[in-house]
N, C-alpha and C positions, 0 to 999 in steps of 0.2 A: 192436803185438805182441805175445804172449805170448814172456815171457824164455828164454834158451836152456834147454835141461838142465841138472840138475844133481845130485851126487849128497850135495849138503848140507842139512840139514834146518833150512827158514828160521824165523827168529821168528816167533810168531804173528804181530804186526804187519805184516809184510812176507808173510808168506803170505794175511793178510786182502786186501791191494793185491793180490796176483795171482788172489786168487780173482775180486776186481770187475773184473779184466783182461779177465780170460778170459771172464768173462761177454760182455764188451762185444765180445773177440773179433777186433778190429780191423775189423769191417764198419762199411761209411760208408753207406750207402743209411738214408732212413726210409720204412716204408709203416703207410696207414690209409686211412681212409675219408672223404671230405669230408662224406657225410651225417650228421646228428645221432645222437647216439648215444643210444640207449633206455636208460630206466633198468628193466631188466630181469635177475634174476639167474641166471634159470633157464637164457638161455642160455650161462651160463659154468658151468654145471654139468659136474663132470668136468677142470677146468682145475687144474694146480699151475704157478704160480710159484714159482721160484728167482732170490730177489732180494739185492743184493749194496750195505750200506752202511757207515757209516764202523764197524761196531760188526762186521762180518763177515757170512754170508749167513745167510738165512733163508728155509723154503719152508713157501707159504701154499697150500691146497686150496679150494675152493668145489665145494658139493655142493646139489641141489634149487633152491628158487626164493631161497636165501639168499644176500643179498647181500654179508653180510660174510664173508670169508675165514675158514680155520679153521686155524691152524698146525701142523705138521708137523715131528715130532724128525727130526732129523738125526744124520747122523754125528759124533762128535769130531772136531775142527779145521773149517778152511772147507771147505764144499761149491763148484765151480766148474762144474758142469754135472751135469745131472739125466736120466734116461732111464726110459720106465712098460715092464715086460715084461708078459708074460702074467703073470694074476690077478694085477694090481698090484705085481709084486715089483717094486722100482724099484733103480736102479744110480746111484749118485754116483761122480763123480770126484770126488777131495779137490784142496786146493791144492799138497798136497804133492807129488802124484802117485799117489796112491794110488787104491784101486779099494773103493767097499763096495756091497752088496748087502743088503736089508732082508728081513724077511716080508712076506706079502701087506699093502698095506695099507686101513685101514679109518678115515677122518677124525672125528677125535675118539678114536682111541684110541690109546695109546703105542703107537711103532713101535720094535720092535728092528732093529739094524745089527749084521751082522759084516763084517771086512776079510777082502777076498780077495787071497790069497797066491801068485797060479800061480808054476810052473815049466814051461819048456820040458822034452824028452826028457833033455836034459844035463842037466839038474838048472840050468840058468842063468836068473835071474829077468828077469823085461820090462824096456821103459826105464827112468830114475829116471824122465822126467817123462813123465807122459801125458795125454793131453786127448781131450774128446767122447764116453765111454764111451756106447755106443748098442745098444740091446738089439735084436737079428735079429728079424723077424716072428714067430716062434714062439716066441719067448721063452727059448730054449736058450743061446745065446751072445753076447756083447758085443763089438763093435768098438770100439776105439781107435786114437787116433794116438799115435806114440810116435816120443821124436827130439826133433831141434831147429824148432821150429815157428817159431824168431827168424828162422832163414834159409830156412825151407824146404825144406833140403837135409837127406836123410839120415832121412826119415821112412819111418816102417814102419807097416802097418796091423795090430795087434795085436789077434788071436783070442781071447779067453777063454771056455774053458767054466767056470763058477764050480761046478758040482754037484761038480766033479775038481781045479779047482784048476790047470787047465793051460792053457799058452798053445801059440800060431802064428805067427811072425811074415809078414808080405808085405813087401816092399821097396818102396817106390814111388820109382824111379827117375827121379823128375822134381821138380820143384815144386812144393811144395807148400802151398796157401794156409791159415789160419786158418781153419776152418769145420769144422762137425762130420762124418761123415759119412753118407749115409743109404741106408739100403738098399732096392732096386730089386726084389731075390726072395728067395728061401730062399738061395740061396747065393750073391747078387751085391750090391756095395753102392756107390756113386758117391762119390769121393773128388774135392772141387773143387781143380783143379791150373793151373799157367800161374804170375799174380801176380795182385797186384788191382787192376790196373788195366788187365786181360785174361785174365779167368780162363778157363777151361779144364775142362772135369769127364775123370775116368779110370774108368773100371769097371773093378772088381778083383772077379775068379771067386774066391770062397771058397775053393772045392773045389781048383782045380787052379796057384793061386797066379796067374794071367796077367792080363794087364794087356790093357784095350784102350780106344780113345777114344772119350768119349763127349759130348753135346751141350757146346755149345760158349758157350751164353747164361748161365750161372748163377755171381754168386758166394755164393750161398746156396740151400740147397735142401732141403727136406723134404717126405719120404712121410707118403701114412695109412697105419696098421698093416696094414689087408687090402691094402694096395699097388695100391689102383686110383687113385690121384690125387697127382700132385706139385704143389706150390709152389713158384715159383724168383724170384729174382730177380738181375738183371742187372747193376746197377749202383748208384752214387749216382744218387739223384733218380728213378731208376725204380720201377715201379711193382711190386708183388707178383702173380706171375700163374697161376692155377690150371687146370690141364692134363690130361688122361687121361695117367697114366703112361706106356700104352704108345706112344700118340700123341708125348709128347714124346720119349721114345727112340729114337723112328721119326724125328724129326726133320718131322714132318708140320705144325710152326707152328699147330696149332690151340690154342684158348685155351677155358674151359670160364667163366671169370671173370676178374676181376683188381679190383687194390686200389689206388687210387692215393695218395701220399702228401700229408698235408695242411701245412696253413702250422705253423711252428713248429716243426719236426722236424727234428732231426740225422740223427739214426744209429739204422737198425733194429738191436738186438742179434739177435732170434732171432724165430722165427714156427713156429708147427705146425698141422699138421690133426689133426682127431680119426680115431678109427678107420676112421671110412664117407669120410672127405673133405668133410664136409657143413659143417663149422664150421673158421673158420683164425683163431688167436691171434696177435695178436702185440703184441710188447714193443718200442717205441722210445725213442729218447732226445730230450727235448724241449730248446727252447733254453736254458730254466733249468737243464738239465742230471740232470735226475731223468725217472725210467723212468713212461709210461705204457703201458697194458695195452687192448687192442680186440679184441673177440669178433666177427668177422664170419660171416654164414650165409649159404649158397647158397643157403636156401630162399624166402631175402630179398633175392637178388638181389646179396647180396656185400656187403650195407647192414651196419654196424655195428652190434649189437642189444645188445650190453654194455660196462662199462669199468669191471672191476672192478680194487679200490682197492687200491694195492700200498703208500703212504706213499711216504718218501721213498727210495727206492731209486736208485741210481746205476747200473746195475747188472740183468741180469735173463736168465733162460731161461726156455720154457716147453714144456710137455708134458701129453697129455690121459693122463688114465686109460682103461686098456682095458676 
């Protein structure tokens, strides 16, 4: 689990370890496809992968038919999570709990970052430790989890408007599991609650702060940017299932496709659907303790169609450019 919140700034080596731990995020299931991988970088075009290694974190992007990734500048210090907003503006959660946003990303060109230091109407700052900053569908707000994810108690959803550096917090009066929130509409998001052995979801209405019960079959949730599809993973050894978002929220039990775990995999780190929900990127930990990436394409019956190389990473997060 990620460590408890603290107001003390960690030494760089400790923050690097924390960054890797956050990328692993206590997830306990591996997902992939047993179909042989195709050697085609084109299906990875638009993918971003944040990798954690012994020397810190790095960000790589893929474009066009190139099989080699392009290194992307990150803010100073280690980054523990990455999210892509409108016009390819990135949000980065820093290992020390801070938040940074970028200029629009253009692969192969320098990328400028700026720290976001928001305050609430009373002038108070957000929680000292925050996790999983995630842009909303329109790219105007960032949601993150703030508080003590080590215990899962006392966690809040922190909504940040980086354009004016303001925050609004919604307390989650339930035990929260270490997993990124997922937006399901312009003003609603899903938070994984319960515990790792018996996860549930809670729907948070950001317009009024109200909480309601969501689907109960998800340890990890990712939605497409156009909010048409959702990918979920129920628990250890389970497949990643791709569904219509509306149907999933209604509990109709239908599925568009699924990706079964392969041999030699221990833990799923993260997965992400592209904007239209046609491609699914998965990062998982192998038995050797390294990360492997795979891209699965719905137009090819969710077969694995690319395996972008990530070196000797020990943790990773994935996202798609918009």
